[in-house]
N, C-alpha and C positions, 0 to 999 in steps of 0.2 A: 468641454473646455477644461483644461487643467492649468493651474498656475503654481507659482512657488509660494503663495500665501497660504499658510496652514489654516487660516480662517475660512478660505474657500475650498480647500482640499483637506479636510480633517482626516486624521487617521481612523477615527471611529465616528459613527453618527452622533450629531450634536444632541444633547438633551433639550427637549422643548422649553425648559426653563433656563437654558443658558448655562454659563459658568457657575460653579458652586463655591462659596466662600465659607470656610469653617473656622470658628473662633472658640477658644477655650480659656476658661478662667485660670488664674495663677495657680490655684490649688488643684486644677485638673478635674474638678468635680462637675462643672457646668459647661456644656457645649451647645453652640447654636450653629445652624447652617443657613446661610442666606443665599437665595437664588438671584442670578443676574436679572432675569426678566421680572419686572415689577418690583425689584428690590424686596422680594418677598421673604418673610420669616418662614423658612421651609421646615425646620425641625428645631426643637429645643429640648434638651435632656439635662437633668440635674440629679446627681447621686444615683444614676442608673434608672431614673424614672422619666419616661416620656411626658413632656408637658405640652408640646405641640405635636399632634399626631403626624407621623411620617406618611408619605405616599410613594408609590413605586417609582424608581428611576425610569426615565424614558416616557413618563406621563406628563401631559400639560398640567399646569397648576389647577387643582380641582376647586370649583366653587369659590374662586377668588382667594384661595388660602394664603394669608399672610401678606397680600400685596399692599402697596401704598396707593391711596386714593387721592389724586390731586390733578387739577385744581378744584375738584369738587368730590365729596364722597356721596355714595348712594345715587340718586337719580335726578335728572332734569326732565320735566314733563314734555313729551313729544320732541325732546332735544331742542326746544325753542325757548328763547329767553329774551328779555328786554334789557338791553345794555345802554342805560341812560338815554332812552328814547329810540334806540335803533334795535330792530329785531335781528337776532342772530339765530342761525340754524346749525346745530351740532349734528354729527353723524348719529344715526340710531344704532346704538351698540347693544341694545336689549330688545330685539324684535318681538319677543313674546309679550312685552308690555308697552312697546312703542316708545321707549325712553332712551336717552343718553345716560349711560351707567358708569359709575366708578371712575370718572376722570379720563385723562388722556395718556397715562403711562402704564396702564394695566398690562399691556403686552410689549412694552418698550424695554430694550436692553439698557441697563444702567452701566456706567463706566466705573471701574475701580479707581478711587482717588487716593486712598490711604489704607494701610493695613498694618496690624501688629498681631501678636498671638491672641490677644483678647478683645480686639476691636477691628471693625472694618467700616470704611466710609465709601458709599456709592453715590454717584451723581448722575443726573439726567437733565436735559434741557427740553422745555416745552417751547417749540417754535410756533409762530403765528400760523393758523390753519383755519379751515372752514369752521365757522361758528365760534372761534376763539382767537381774535386777532392780537394776541399778546405774547410776549416772550418772557419765560420764567426760567431761572436757574433753580434747581432743587437738589438737595443733598439729604442723605440719611446716614447716621452713624449708629451702628449696633455695637454694644459693648456688654461683656459678661463679667460678673464677679461671682463669688461663692453663692450659689443658689439664686442668682438674680440676672436679669437682662434689662438693659435700658436702650431706648431708641430716641435719638435726637434728630429732629427734622428742621431743615432750614429752607425757606422759600425766599427768593430774591427777584424783584422785578427788574429784568435786564432790558426792557424795551421802553418805548414812549407811551405816555398816558398811564392812568391809574388802572391797575390790573385787578379784577375781582378774583379772590382766592378763598378756598376752604380746603381742609385736609382731613383725611381719615386713614385708618388702617384696618385690616381685615383678618386678624389672627384667629385660628381655631385652637381649642384647648382640650386637654384630657389630663388624667392623673394616672399614668402608668396603666396597670391592668385593672384598675377599679372600673366596674361597669358604669358607663357614662350616665345611664338612666338613674343610678343611685347617687350621683353627685348632687350636692346642694349648692344652688346659685343664689347669691345675695347681692342686691344692688339697691342703692339709696333713692332711685328716681321716684318722686312722688307723683309725677305726671308723665303722660306718654302722648305721642302723636297718633291721632286716628288717621286712617289712610283709606283711599278708594281702591278700585279694582286695578289701577295702574301702580299701586303702592306709593302714591304721592300723598303727602299730608293734606288733610282737610281741616284739621284743627288740633287743639290740645285738650286732653281730658284727664281727670284723676285716674290713677291706676285702679283696676278692679280685681275681682277674684281670680281672673284668668291671667293677669299680668303683674300683680303686685309681688315684688321680689324683696321687699324691705325686711321681712322676717326670715328670708331664706325659703327656697322652694326646691323640691326634688325635680331634676331635669326630666325624668320620665313622665312627670305629670304636666309638662309644659309643651306648648306648640307656639313658638314665638318668631316673629320677624318684626320686631318692635323697637322703636327709638324712644329712649327715655330722656326726660329733662328734669329741671329742678333737682339736680343731683347735689348731694351734700358733700362738702369738702371737709376733710379732717383738720386737725391742728397743724398738720404738715402742709396744708394748702392743696392737698391732692384729693381727687375722687378715687374711691376704692370699690372695685367689684371683685367679689371673692367666689371661688369654686372650691368646695370641700368634699373630701371622700369620707366614707363612714369610719375609716381607721385613723382620721385626724390629719392626714396629709392635705395641704391646701395651697391654692394659688391665689395671689393677690394681683389683680391687674389694676395698676394705678394710672391716673391721668393728671398731667400737670396743667398749669394755667393755660387757658385757651381751649382746652378740650372740655367743653361744657355739655356734651351729649354722648350717650353710648347706645349703640344698636346691639341688640341681642338677637341672634338668629340660630334656631335649632334646625338641623337637617339630617335626613337619612341618605344624602347623596355624596357623602365623603367616602372615598375608597376603603373598603374593608371594615367599615364601622357602621353598625345599625343606627347610631345616633351620635351626632357631634354638635358642639356649640361654638359659635363665633361670638366673641366679645369685642366690639369695634369702637374704640375711641374716635370721636368725630368733633370737629370744631363747629360744624353747622349741620342741620338736618337735611333730609332730602329736599330737592327743589329750591335750595337756598338762592340759586341764581334768579329765580322768579320772586320768591317771597322776600328776599333780602335779609332774612333772619340770620344773624351772626355772620353774614358774609362780610369779608374784609377786603378793602381795596388798598393795594400797595402802590405808593408813588414810585416813580422811576428811581431806581437805586435802593429802595427801601427793602429791608429784610424782616422776616418773621421766623422766630425760633420756637419750637414746640417740643415737649417731651412726654413720653409715657414709658411704662415698663412693667415687668413681671417679677414677682418675688415668690419663691417656693419655700414652704416650711414642711419638713418631714415629720 
């Protein structure tokens, strides 16, 4: 079947991540590429230094790279949760562990709502569906300035009844050609969530020798898929997680109000890289739909705005 609609008859094969949106700071030194699918932060470069590692054109988003996680980050055990006395069953999107993983927009195409040379806003609607009978409007605005990127998320309850929501994001980071194993990761979390074989929290414990990042740790010495809490906010009201190269170049991943957790994930599954680290701001930990921890319910018409960002220093 052929049509006159170029979306159905594209001149070239569509990229699995959809349309690409590139924004550039006024000084031309910082550029970000956002992919339509998952509103993912696909690439970030400043002063010629890659800060978010690129992956090949024509490839699906690897390991959740840069995607928005909504209406929950991380996992829901068995996809099953108690919604004020009623049991809901979400689709099992992580068969390896038997969980519902990373929300409902991971593979959804966002719509372009606004664009300028240095900023782009993408929107997507979550409609009522199996296991989540609520309607949410979501938007994310990415903006770049000299050496920095900011992301502003808005969630609005467009349906009836109070809608349970949490949000996270899943960016990976690098510092140009610096070997990832030699980067030093620093995070203020004094406690972490212990987890079972399904990667679902079983409790909270003090960080230990394998997980304590408060004094900075070399990434090559770490093996983490760990959610941190009891994060320290600076005088600016933000949580800061830093990644530093031996030559002094550094990334600061900051989290605004409401982002009270950070997941740190190291992996060898990122294309073309022996080691990569994700630093994931989250408003709630895994399985918040069951634990209720930091889960927020939005009344009809109520909105929630959240911010995080990245600053690079050469």
